[in-house]
C-alpha positions in Angstrom: 0.0 0.0 0.0 1.2 3.5 -0.8 2.7 5.4 2.1 0.1 8.2 1.4 -2.8 5.7 1.9 -1.7 4.9 5.5 -3.4 7.0 8.2 -3.1 7.1 12.0 -6.5 7.6 13.7 -7.2 8.2 17.4 -9.8 9.6 19.7 -11.0 9.8 23.2 -14.5 8.6 24.2 -16.2 11.9 23.1 -14.8 11.3 19.6 -15.3 7.6 19.5 -18.5 7.4 17.4 -17.2 9.9 14.8 -13.9 8.1 14.7 -15.6 4.8 13.9 -17.6 6.4 11.2 -14.5 8.1 9.7 -12.5 4.8 10.0 -15.2 2.9 8.1 -15.5 5.5 5.4 -11.7 5.7 4.8 -11.3 2.0 4.7 -14.0 1.9 1.9 -11.9 4.6 0.1 -8.9 2.3 0.2 -7.0 3.7 3.2 -5.0 1.5 5.6 -5.9 2.7 9.1 -3.8 2.3 12.1 -6.3 2.8 14.9 -4.7 3.9 18.2 -8.0 3.8 20.1 -10.1 4.3 21.9 -12.0 1.2 21.2 -15.3 1.9 23.0 -17.3 4.9 24.2 -16.0 4.2 27.8 -14.2 7.2 29.4 -10.5 7.4 28.6 -7.7 10.0 29.0 -7.0 11.4 25.6 -3.2 11.8 26.2 -3.0 8.0 26.5 -4.2 7.7 22.9 -2.6 10.7 21.3 1.0 10.3 22.6 1.7 7.0 20.8 -0.1 8.3 17.6 1.9 11.5 17.6 5.1 9.6 18.2 4.5 7.6 15.1 4.0 10.8 13.1 7.0 12.5 14.7 9.3 9.6 13.9 8.0 9.4 10.3 6.6 5.9 10.4 3.2 7.3 9.4 2.9 10.5 7.4 -0.6 11.8 8.4 -3.2 11.3 11.1 -6.6 12.3 12.3 -7.4 12.9 15.9 -10.6 13.6 17.7 -12.0 14.6 21.0 -15.1 16.6 22.0 -13.6 19.9 21.0 -10.4 18.9 19.2 -8.5 21.2 21.5 -7.1 18.7 24.0 -5.9 16.2 21.4 -4.2 19.0 19.3 -2.4 20.3 22.4 -1.0 16.8 23.1 0.0 16.1 19.5 1.8 19.5 19.1 4.2 18.6 21.9 6.2 16.6 19.4 8.7 18.6 17.3 7.8 16.8 14.0 4.1 17.2 14.4 2.0 20.0 13.1 -1.5 19.3 14.3 -4.2 21.6 13.0 -7.7 21.9 14.6 -9.9 22.5 11.6 -13.6 23.5 11.8 -14.2 23.9 8.1 -12.9 23.0 4.7 -11.0 26.3 4.1 -9.0 25.9 7.3 -8.2 22.3 6.3 -7.0 23.5 2.9 -4.8 26.3 4.4 -3.4 24.0 7.2 -2.0 21.8 4.4 -1.0 24.5 1.9 0.6 27.0 4.3 1.5 24.9 7.4 2.2 21.4 6.0 -0.1 20.1 8.8 0.4 16.4 9.2 -2.4 15.7 11.8 -5.9 16.9 11.4 -7.7 17.5 14.7 -11.5 17.5 14.8 -14.0 18.5 17.5 -16.6 15.7 17.4 -19.2 17.6 19.4 -19.2 20.5 16.8 -19.3 18.9 13.4 -21.5 16.5 11.5 -20.3 13.4 9.8 -20.7 15.1 6.4 -18.7 18.1 7.5 -16.0 15.8 8.9 -15.7 13.9 5.7 -15.5 17.1 3.6 -12.8 18.5 5.9 -10.9 15.2 5.8 -11.1 14.9 2.0 -9.6 18.4 1.6 -7.0 17.8 4.2 -5.8 14.6 2.5 -6.0 15.9 -1.1 -4.2 19.3 -0.5 -0.5 19.5 -1.1 1.9 21.8 0.8 2.9 24.8 -1.3 6.4 25.1 0.0 8.2 28.2 -1.1 7.9 31.0 1.4 5.9 28.7 3.7 8.7 26.2 3.9 11.0 28.6 5.7 8.3 29.4 8.2 7.5 25.8 8.8 11.2 25.1 9.3 11.2 27.6 12.2 8.5 25.9 14.2 10.5 23.2 16.1 12.6 24.5 19.0 16.0 23.0 18.9 
């Protein structure tokens, strides 16, 4: 399977139902999903799910991921602790597009309590299809990790 067709996926309990929907939709579209959990709607601590997922992205073993919690805020805070991760909380298609074009975001964070399944899939489609522009944006992205 193409490296670009492998996605990391993870959520807490608040994002569980939407994560399962997304997972099923992406599998039908031919993606290979590495599901980091959670695996039921029972309460979990989102850092326990997001740390291992972000580590995989940080180390380059997986190129892109999608993470969810109720708001998308907590999971994006955890993921962005890793120097090679650029997690973007996107509430609409245009932010998803710009997160890729200008910021080379490699993890999409979604707030499951604030978007529909249709909105989520539209945002994901744009996030996965949009390429990084590079150029002037490359020098900015290169300045993000603190050495």
